[in-house]
Kinemage of the C-alpha trace (Angstrom):
@kinemage 1
@onewidth
@group {chain A} dominant
@subgroup {mainchain}
@vectorlist {calphas} color= white
{ca met a 1} P -44.816 89.119 68.689
{ca gly a 2} L -46.462 85.729 68.399
{ca gly a 3} L -43.797 83.877 66.385
{ca arg a 4} L -41.999 80.819 67.688
{ca lys a 5} L -38.415 81.103 68.910
{ca arg a 6} L -36.102 78.252 68.054
{ca ala a 7} L -32.337 77.848 68.312
{ca leu a 8} L -29.378 75.616 67.560
{ca leu a 9} L -26.233 76.056 69.679
{ca val a 10} L -22.981 74.346 68.653
{ca gly a 11} L -19.826 74.348 70.794
{ca ile a 12} L -16.755 72.319 69.794
{ca asn a 13} L -13.601 72.036 71.936
{ca tyr a 14} L -11.978 69.195 69.890
{ca pro a 15} L -10.725 67.478 73.100
{ca gly a 16} L -7.573 65.385 72.838
{ca thr a 17} L -6.610 66.766 69.407
{ca lys a 18} L -3.942 69.205 68.223
{ca ala a 19} L -6.773 71.667 67.640
{ca glu a 20} L -8.134 71.590 71.238
{ca leu a 21} L -9.925 74.713 72.485
{ca lys a 22} L -11.205 75.487 75.986
{ca gly a 23} L -14.044 78.008 75.876
{ca cys a 24} L -16.589 76.706 73.362
{ca his a 25} L -18.689 74.603 75.736
{ca asn a 26} L -18.907 77.538 78.171
{ca asp a 27} L -19.997 79.848 75.343
{ca val a 28} L -22.883 77.525 74.502
{ca asp a 29} L -23.901 76.991 78.153
{ca arg a 30} L -24.039 80.755 78.756
{ca met a 31} L -25.973 81.409 75.544
{ca tyr a 32} L -28.475 78.668 76.442
{ca arg a 33} L -29.232 80.339 79.781
{ca cys a 34} L -29.421 83.733 78.097
{ca leu a 35} L -31.951 82.517 75.508
{ca val a 36} L -34.182 81.072 78.220
{ca asp a 37} L -33.818 83.798 80.878
{ca arg a 38} L -33.605 86.937 78.744
{ca phe a 39} L -35.251 86.118 75.412
{ca gly a 40} L -38.009 83.749 76.579
{ca phe a 41} L -37.056 80.658 74.557
{ca asp a 42} L -38.593 77.355 75.691
{ca glu a 43} L -35.900 74.855 76.644
{ca gly a 44} L -37.528 72.295 74.330
{ca asp a 45} L -36.981 74.634 71.362
{ca ile a 46} L -33.196 74.859 71.834
{ca arg a 47} L -31.046 72.121 70.310
{ca val a 48} L -27.485 71.828 71.640
{ca leu a 49} L -24.619 69.959 69.959
{ca thr a 50} L -21.273 69.786 71.779
{ca asp a 51} L -18.398 67.314 72.014
{ca lys a 52} L -18.517 67.453 75.821
{ca asp a 53} L -20.079 64.013 76.277
{ca arg a 54} L -19.212 61.255 73.795
{ca ser a 55} L -22.478 59.426 74.521
{ca ser a 56} L -24.642 62.262 73.144
{ca pro a 57} L -25.007 63.193 69.441
{ca gln a 58} L -21.737 64.797 68.290
{ca pro a 59} L -21.361 68.102 66.404
{ca thr a 60} L -20.285 66.381 63.188
{ca gly a 61} L -20.779 68.016 59.804
{ca ala a 62} L -23.755 65.775 59.028
{ca asn a 63} L -25.396 66.395 62.431
{ca ile a 64} L -24.944 70.178 62.277
{ca arg a 65} L -26.274 70.337 58.694
{ca ser a 66} L -29.233 68.148 59.608
{ca ala a 67} L -30.071 70.269 62.686
{ca leu a 68} L -29.795 73.502 60.662
{ca ala a 69} L -32.006 72.069 57.903
{ca arg a 70} L -34.626 71.090 60.504
{ca leu a 71} L -34.471 74.550 62.096
{ca val a 72} L -35.163 76.230 58.750
{ca ser a 73} L -37.609 73.715 57.259
{ca asp a 74} L -40.145 74.192 60.076
{ca ala a 75} L -39.901 77.999 60.021
{ca arg a 76} L -42.956 80.190 59.421
{ca pro a 77} L -43.352 83.968 58.909
{ca gly a 78} L -43.032 85.730 62.281
{ca asp a 79} L -40.644 83.106 63.716
{ca phe a 80} L -37.225 83.892 65.188
{ca leu a 81} L -34.397 81.469 64.449
{ca phe a 82} L -31.003 81.616 66.113
{ca phe a 83} L -27.754 79.741 65.469
{ca his a 84} L -24.683 80.189 67.682
{ca tyr a 85} L -21.450 78.525 66.614
{ca ser a 86} L -18.385 78.465 68.840
{ca gly a 87} L -15.369 76.583 67.488
{ca his a 88} L -12.697 76.599 64.814
{ca gly a 89} L -12.981 78.320 61.449
{ca thr a 90} L -10.724 77.920 58.442
{ca arg a 91} L -10.292 79.132 54.859
{ca leu a 92} L -9.908 76.698 51.985
{ca pro a 93} L -7.803 78.097 49.132
{ca ala a 94} L -8.808 77.515 45.521
{ca glu a 95} L -8.177 74.078 44.021
{ca thr a 96} L -9.543 74.024 40.465
{ca gly a 97} L -6.413 75.549 38.961
{ca gln a 98} L -8.521 77.945 36.878
{ca arg a 99} L -7.134 81.468 36.605
{ca asp a 100} L -10.246 83.156 37.984
{ca asp a 101} L -10.612 80.740 40.916
{ca thr a 102} L -8.452 82.784 43.286
{ca gly a 103} L -10.570 83.271 46.396
{ca tyr a 104} L -11.174 81.316 49.576
{ca asp a 105} L -14.113 79.371 50.958
{ca glu a 106} L -14.686 80.430 54.560
{ca cys a 107} L -15.744 77.390 56.594
{ca ile a 108} L -16.664 76.267 60.085
{ca val a 109} L -14.968 73.090 61.341
{ca pro a 110} L -17.237 70.362 62.800
{ca ser a 111} L -15.818 67.811 65.221
{ca asp a 112} L -15.130 65.297 62.414
{ca met a 113} L -13.510 67.898 60.069
{ca asn a 114} L -16.474 67.621 57.632
{ca leu a 115} L -16.322 71.320 56.729
{ca ile a 116} L -19.428 73.484 56.262
{ca thr a 117} L -18.813 76.292 53.744
{ca asp a 118} L -20.043 79.867 53.442
{ca gln a 119} L -22.088 78.889 50.386
{ca asp a 120} L -23.860 76.194 52.436
{ca phe a 121} L -24.970 78.911 54.868
{ca arg a 122} L -26.152 81.191 52.095
{ca glu a 123} L -28.239 78.392 50.548
{ca leu a 124} L -29.676 77.600 53.975
{ca val a 125} L -30.718 81.205 54.648
{ca gln a 126} L -32.283 81.406 51.180
{ca lys a 127} L -34.813 78.827 52.401
{ca val a 128} L -35.945 80.983 55.338
{ca pro a 129} L -39.474 82.272 54.582
{ca asp a 130} L -40.131 86.017 54.316
{ca gly a 131} L -41.050 87.556 57.645
{ca cys a 132} L -38.885 85.073 59.588
{ca leu a 133} L -35.602 86.327 61.014
{ca phe a 134} L -32.526 84.086 61.233
{ca thr a 135} L -29.688 85.428 63.401
{ca ile a 136} L -26.279 83.724 63.236
{ca val a 137} L -23.486 84.388 65.739
{ca ser a 138} L -20.203 82.799 64.683
{ca asp a 139} L -17.438 82.996 67.286
{ca ser a 140} L -14.847 81.512 64.967
{ca cys a 141} L -12.022 82.654 62.713
{ca his a 142} L -12.509 84.139 59.233
{ca ser a 143} L -16.217 84.353 60.061
{ca gly a 144} L -16.764 87.684 58.290
{ca gly a 145} L -17.443 85.879 55.014
{ca leu a 146} L -19.603 83.133 56.449
{ca leu a 147} L -22.973 84.434 55.243
{ca asp a 148} L -21.883 84.558 51.627
{ca ser a 149} L -22.644 87.946 49.966
{ca ala a 150} L -24.663 89.450 52.813
{ca lys a 151} L -24.165 93.234 52.932
{ca glu a 152} L -21.369 94.326 55.233
{ca gln a 153} L -22.886 96.892 57.620
{ca ile a 154} L -20.011 97.006 60.098
{ca gly a 155} L -16.646 95.725 58.929
{ca asn a 156} L -13.267 96.706 57.623
{ca ser a 157} L -14.343 97.535 54.097
{ca thr a 158} L -17.099 99.964 55.127
{ca lys a 159} L -16.134 103.650 55.126
{ca gln a 160} L -16.807 104.325 58.785
{ca asn a 161} L -14.325 101.655 59.840
{ca lys a 162} L -11.418 102.151 57.441
{ca thr a 163} L -9.801 104.588 59.831
{ca gln a 164} L -9.826 102.181 62.737
{ca ser a 165} L -8.648 99.100 60.859
{ca arg a 166} L -4.932 98.498 60.508
{ca glu a 167} L -5.335 98.093 56.765
{ca pro a 168} L -8.257 97.669 54.361
{ca glu a 169} L -9.150 94.075 53.744
{ca glu a 170} L -7.587 92.792 50.559
{ca arg a 171} L -9.873 90.259 48.932
{ca pro a 172} L -8.008 87.799 46.759
{ca asp a 173} L -10.950 87.626 44.368
{ca ser a 174} L -11.090 91.387 43.858
{ca gly a 175} L -9.413 91.122 40.465
{ca ser a 176} L -6.654 93.564 41.371
{ca gly a 177} L -3.013 92.688 40.773
{ca ser a 178} L -2.184 93.165 44.450
{ca gly a 179} L -5.097 90.910 45.466
{ca phe a 180} L -3.847 88.137 43.209
{ca arg a 181} L -0.268 88.544 44.499
{ca ser a 182} L -1.634 88.287 48.046
{ca phe a 183} L -3.501 85.102 47.070
{ca leu a 184} L -0.364 83.572 45.546
{ca lys a 185} L 1.623 84.356 48.702
{ca glu a 186} L -1.076 82.678 50.826
{ca thr a 187} L -1.097 79.641 48.527
{ca val a 188} L 2.681 79.258 48.767
{ca arg a 189} L 2.463 79.649 52.561
{ca asp a 190} L -0.267 76.980 52.709
{ca val a 191} L 1.856 74.542 50.680
{ca phe a 192} L 4.766 75.040 53.090
{ca glu a 193} L 2.459 74.709 56.100
{ca ser a 194} L 1.117 71.418 54.748
{ca glu a 195} L 4.715 70.178 54.907
{ca gly a 196} L 4.939 71.348 58.527
{ca ile a 197} L 7.052 74.431 57.698
{ca his a 198} L 5.696 77.626 59.255
{ca ile a 199} L 6.475 80.984 57.639
{ca pro a 200} L 5.763 83.940 59.961
{ca his a 201} L 3.493 86.740 58.670
{ca ser a 202} L 6.001 89.552 59.113
{ca arg a 203} L 3.452 92.186 58.096
{ca his a 204} L 1.270 91.295 61.050
{ca gly a 205} L 3.962 90.247 63.507
{ca his a 206} L 2.894 92.996 65.896
{ca ser a 207} L -0.711 91.870 66.213
{ca gln a 208} L -1.985 90.562 69.513
{ca tyr a 209} L -4.811 88.130 70.168
{ca gly a 210} L -7.101 87.268 67.310
{ca gly a 211} L -4.984 88.889 64.585
{ca asp a 212} L -4.405 87.766 61.028
{ca asp a 213} L -1.835 85.014 61.435
{ca gln a 214} L -3.477 81.602 61.711
{ca asp a 215} L -0.689 80.200 63.870
{ca glu a 216} L 0.433 83.165 65.912
{ca ala a 217} L -1.833 82.862 68.929
{ca tyr a 218} L -1.453 79.155 69.610
{ca gly a 219} L -0.650 78.942 73.312
{ca gln a 220} L 0.526 82.530 73.652
{ca ser a 221} L 0.013 84.392 76.930
{ca ser a 222} L -2.448 87.245 77.214
{ca arg a 223} L -3.283 89.666 79.975
{ca asp a 224} L -6.231 87.382 80.814
{ca gly a 225} L -4.215 84.205 81.094
{ca arg a 226} L -3.799 82.033 78.011
{ca thr a 227} L -5.186 82.807 74.587
{ca lys a 228} L -5.522 80.366 71.724
{ca asn a 229} L -6.394 81.079 68.145
{ca arg a 230} L -9.768 79.846 66.848
{ca ser a 231} L -8.343 79.375 63.379
{ca leu a 232} L -7.465 75.910 62.184
{ca pro a 233} L -4.315 76.245 60.031
{ca leu a 234} L -4.405 74.173 56.860
{ca ser a 235} L -1.354 72.254 58.073
{ca thr a 236} L -3.292 71.111 61.173
{ca leu a 237} L -6.457 70.351 59.182
{ca ile a 238} L -4.412 68.199 56.782
{ca glu a 239} L -2.695 66.416 59.668
{ca met a 240} L -6.051 65.617 61.273
{ca leu a 241} L -7.485 64.385 57.962
{ca lys a 242} L -4.415 62.152 57.547
{ca glu a 243} L -4.992 60.684 61.016
{ca gln a 244} L -8.666 60.120 60.257
{ca thr a 245} L -8.089 58.461 56.877
{ca gly a 246} L -4.708 56.797 57.389
{ca lys a 247} L -3.674 58.351 54.057
{ca asp a 248} L -0.408 60.281 53.727
{ca asp a 249} L -0.970 61.824 50.296
{ca ile a 250} L -3.311 64.666 51.355
{ca asp a 251} L -2.083 68.175 50.677
{ca val a 252} L -3.350 71.669 49.863
{ca gly a 253} L -4.297 70.680 46.302
{ca ser a 254} L -6.558 67.797 47.304
{ca ile a 255} L -8.457 68.827 50.465
{ca arg a 256} L -11.865 69.011 48.765
{ca met a 257} L -11.334 65.656 47.071
{ca thr a 258} L -10.306 64.122 50.391
{ca leu a 259} L -13.434 65.527 52.094
{ca phe a 260} L -15.587 64.024 49.347
{ca asn a 261} L -13.751 60.715 49.614
{ca ile a 262} L -14.266 60.505 53.392
{ca phe a 263} L -17.789 61.875 53.743
{ca gly a 264} L -19.484 61.190 50.385
{ca asp a 265} L -23.147 62.125 50.589
{ca asp a 266} L -22.602 63.791 53.988
{ca ala a 267} L -19.998 66.196 52.539
{ca ser a 268} L -20.787 69.872 52.009
{ca pro a 269} L -23.012 70.449 48.935
{ca lys a 270} L -20.321 72.762 47.568
{ca ile a 271} L -17.704 70.000 47.899
{ca lys a 272} L -20.003 67.614 45.993
{ca lys a 273} L -20.558 70.202 43.245
{ca phe a 274} L -16.791 70.704 43.046
{ca met a 275} L -16.288 66.974 42.502
{ca lys a 276} L -18.921 66.892 39.756
{ca val a 277} L -17.121 69.691 37.889
{ca met a 278} L -13.714 68.045 38.410
{ca leu a 279} L -15.067 64.767 37.025
{ca gly a 280} L -16.388 66.621 33.965
{ca lys a 281} L -13.010 68.309 33.442
{ca phe a 282} L -11.242 64.980 33.817
{ca his a 283} L -13.414 63.413 31.102
{ca gln a 284} L -12.837 66.460 28.850
{ca gly a 285} L -9.099 65.995 29.328
{ca gln a 286} L -9.314 62.271 28.613
{ca ser a 287} L -11.102 62.964 25.330
{ca gly a 288} L -8.461 65.533 24.352
{ca glu a 289} L -10.721 68.599 24.540
{ca his a 290} L -9.221 72.008 25.391
{ca gly a 291} L -5.685 70.961 24.544
{ca gly a 292} L -5.344 67.894 26.757
{ca ser a 293} L -5.919 67.065 30.386
{ca gly a 294} L -2.945 69.076 31.695
{ca gly a 295} L -4.424 72.337 30.400
{ca val a 296} L -7.910 71.538 31.607
{ca met a 297} L -6.973 70.494 35.122
{ca gly a 298} L -4.509 73.349 35.581
{ca met a 299} L -2.069 73.534 38.471
{ca val a 300} L -3.653 70.684 40.430
{ca gly a 301} L -3.985 68.445 37.380
{ca ala a 302} L -1.662 65.650 38.449
{ca leu a 303} L -3.173 65.355 41.919
{ca ala a 304} L -6.741 65.548 40.642
{ca gln a 305} L -6.159 63.004 37.920
{ca glu a 306} L -4.453 60.477 40.202
{ca phe a 307} L -7.336 60.742 42.639
{ca leu a 308} L -9.989 60.459 39.932
{ca lys a 309} L -8.253 57.545 38.226
{ca ala a 310} L -8.120 55.644 41.522
{ca lys a 311} L -11.834 56.260 42.101
{ca leu a 312} L -12.742 55.378 38.527
{ca glu a 313} L -11.083 51.972 38.762
{ca gly a 314} L -14.152 50.965 40.731
{ca asn a 315} L -17.744 51.724 39.791
{ca glu a 316} L -17.807 55.374 38.628
{ca glu a 317} L -21.542 55.812 39.072
{ca glu a 318} L -21.427 54.465 42.612
{ca ala a 319} L -18.236 56.310 43.655
{ca phe a 320} L -19.446 59.679 42.375
{ca lys a 321} L -23.199 59.305 42.924
{ca pro a 322} L -23.414 62.028 45.634
{ca ala a 323} L -21.615 64.446 43.280
{ca leu a 324} L -23.470 63.488 40.101
{ca glu a 325} L -26.812 64.135 41.830
{ca gln a 326} L -25.898 67.797 42.467
{ca glu a 327} L -27.308 70.504 40.219
{ca val a 328} L -24.506 72.726 38.912
{ca his a 329} L -25.787 75.568 36.730
{ca ser a 330} L -22.357 77.067 36.053
{ca val a 331} L -18.742 76.054 36.663
{ca asp a 332} L -18.348 79.367 38.541
{ca glu a 333} L -20.511 77.939 41.345
{ca val a 334} L -17.664 75.738 42.557
{ca tyr a 335} L -14.992 78.439 42.565
{ca ala a 336} L -13.619 79.453 45.953
{ca gly a 337} L -14.872 82.892 46.909
{ca thr a 338} L -17.823 82.771 44.476
{ca lys a 339} L -20.272 85.510 45.379
{ca ala a 340} L -23.957 85.469 44.557
{ca trp a 341} L -26.968 87.552 45.555
{ca ala a 342} L -27.385 88.164 49.257
{ca pro a 343} L -30.195 86.494 51.228
{ca asn a 344} L -32.486 89.014 52.952
{ca asn a 345} L -33.578 87.110 56.045
{ca gly a 346} L -30.172 86.339 57.523
{ca ile a 347} L -28.205 88.386 60.050
{ca leu a 348} L -24.597 87.405 60.703
{ca ile a 349} L -22.634 88.674 63.701
{ca ser a 350} L -19.080 87.496 63.184
{ca gly a 351} L -16.282 87.265 65.719
{ca cys a 352} L -13.877 88.930 63.306
{ca gln a 353} L -13.290 89.983 59.710
{ca thr a 354} L -12.827 87.473 56.881
{ca asn a 355} L -9.032 87.817 57.045
{ca gln a 356} L -8.790 87.797 60.863
{ca thr a 357} L -8.748 85.200 63.581
{ca ser a 358} L -10.736 85.018 66.832
{ca ala a 359} L -9.483 84.352 70.338
{ca asp a 360} L -10.214 81.523 72.765
{ca ala a 361} L -9.161 82.758 76.210
{ca thr a 362} L -8.660 81.175 79.628
{ca thr a 363} L -8.301 83.407 82.676
{ca pro a 364} L -5.762 82.641 85.437
{ca gln a 365} L -8.795 81.456 87.456
{ca gly a 366} L -9.423 78.765 84.854
{ca val a 367} L -12.541 80.285 83.230
{ca ser a 368} L -12.525 79.814 79.446
{ca phe a 369} L -14.561 81.647 76.792
{ca gly a 370} L -14.560 82.942 73.244
{ca ala a 371} L -13.767 86.664 73.143
{ca leu a 372} L -16.893 87.579 71.111
{ca ser a 373} L -19.256 85.299 73.078
{ca asn a 374} L -17.977 86.752 76.345
{ca ala a 375} L -18.434 90.322 75.070
{ca ile a 376} L -22.030 89.595 73.972
{ca gln a 377} L -22.915 88.174 77.398
{ca ser a 378} L -21.299 91.163 79.175
{ca ile a 379} L -23.195 93.684 77.010
{ca leu a 380} L -26.542 91.920 77.427
{ca ser a 381} L -26.129 91.624 81.205
{ca asp a 382} L -25.357 95.370 81.436
{ca lys a 383} L -28.334 96.456 79.339
{ca his a 384} L -31.768 95.041 80.075
{ca gly a 385} L -33.795 96.796 77.362
{ca lys a 386} L -33.641 96.295 73.601
{ca val a 387} L -30.138 95.993 72.139
{ca thr a 388} L -30.017 96.405 68.353
{ca asn a 389} L -27.704 94.377 66.131
{ca lys a 390} L -25.663 97.498 65.381
{ca asp a 391} L -25.400 98.518 69.072
{ca leu a 392} L -24.276 95.030 70.030
{ca val a 393} L -21.518 94.833 67.392
{ca met a 394} L -20.225 98.385 68.005
{ca lys a 395} L -20.108 97.803 71.776
{ca ala a 396} L -18.406 94.417 71.256
{ca arg a 397} L -15.747 96.107 69.083
{ca glu a 398} L -15.072 98.700 71.783
{ca met a 399} L -14.927 96.085 74.530
{ca leu a 400} L -12.548 93.761 72.656
{ca ala a 401} L -10.247 96.657 71.710
{ca lys a 402} L -10.047 97.684 75.399
{ca gln a 403} L -9.232 94.092 76.356
{ca gly a 404} L -6.321 94.051 73.881
{ca tyr a 405} L -7.809 91.899 71.123
{ca thr a 406} L -7.193 92.919 67.512
{ca gln a 407} L -10.154 90.964 66.124
{ca gln a 408} L -12.998 93.208 64.990
{ca pro a 409} L -16.541 91.772 65.078
{ca gly a 410} L -18.672 92.475 62.020
{ca leu a 411} L -22.357 92.812 61.140
{ca tyr a 412} L -23.653 91.442 57.845
{ca cys a 413} L -27.326 91.894 56.948
{ca ser a 414} L -29.758 93.908 54.819
{ca asp a 415} L -30.303 97.603 55.696
{ca glu a 416} L -33.676 96.898 57.300
{ca his a 417} L -32.155 94.616 59.949
{ca val a 418} L -29.340 96.877 61.176
{ca his a 419} L -31.486 98.480 63.899
{ca val a 420} L -33.633 95.463 64.675
{ca ala a 421} L -33.349 94.015 68.193
{ca phe a 422} L -30.691 91.291 68.545
{ca ile a 423} L -32.358 87.835 68.230
{ca cys a 424} L -35.919 89.014 68.904
């Protein structure tokens, strides 16, 4: 195969913060060596972003997006692209207040908290030319939904795995009454967590490392030493945004607005689209359409309006320029959990299911790693021939289960890429 092989590796330990992890730099170092030694990548074709050394470019949202855009923009048919992310993941609950906006946006968490959403990844993979393969490994929490709409080949909602999962995944945007109740419970929990009050998930209290509770694994002991959760609870995200901005009025109903306020043009495209729609709704409310601004803005109306009023006291065009420049074809585009057609050229190997968390482990000997990244390296070192995407994920599931982790890696891709060799 004559195509070029190019990669971006991102490892974020968030040193000195409440969200600090230990194994992400090691995950990236090991994957770098693996790409060169096993898969024949040239060192010059691998870009690495970590927060190990403050003097080198940091894995901020803008830097990661820029590096991903460069990776894809130069791609040609026959090329192999690879992106490995090791760090925190999080889920943003809905904020528009509209009745059908009841899902979550799965996100990865750059070093500056400038979140990158699942929809950003889908739009990125859409730009990959036909005949070029883009493999994504995300060793982070809630990563099952990261490649928005890609077909779930191995995961908790596929038939062959329902027996081995503790319970079928309940998607809040499924339209079922129980799904909506589950969403409401999560929203209430998130509001409490933003006030620093933690409510235990009693349903999942028995789970071990990398289960469903975003807080449960922080600092808990495991048979390997210490295991931390790679999920960033909303309460921690909000606290870190407060520290970064010096503002105390950030809560669950204004995270997207805060991200837009801090990062502007560097914010996620989906965040900018969200702000454009919110601005439109605000103006509708001001002009008395749809029964007044309270009805239009819904549950988050007061928060949204206060924020927008403050911004509009200045120059509206300047303040909202990054949002106004976005193309929004339908209001549905900004809803959390919006699903669209699946890109064909992307393969996602996730550390866990959408509703699960991943583990960051440190052995008693002081060696730290992400549970999925470690499993991948172990499998590849044991098998020197071709390892298909399906083989890799099934073996990783077996290995993690034996090690006592509840997280279940998933495979998301089109049918034709299930039995293709991992990476190249």
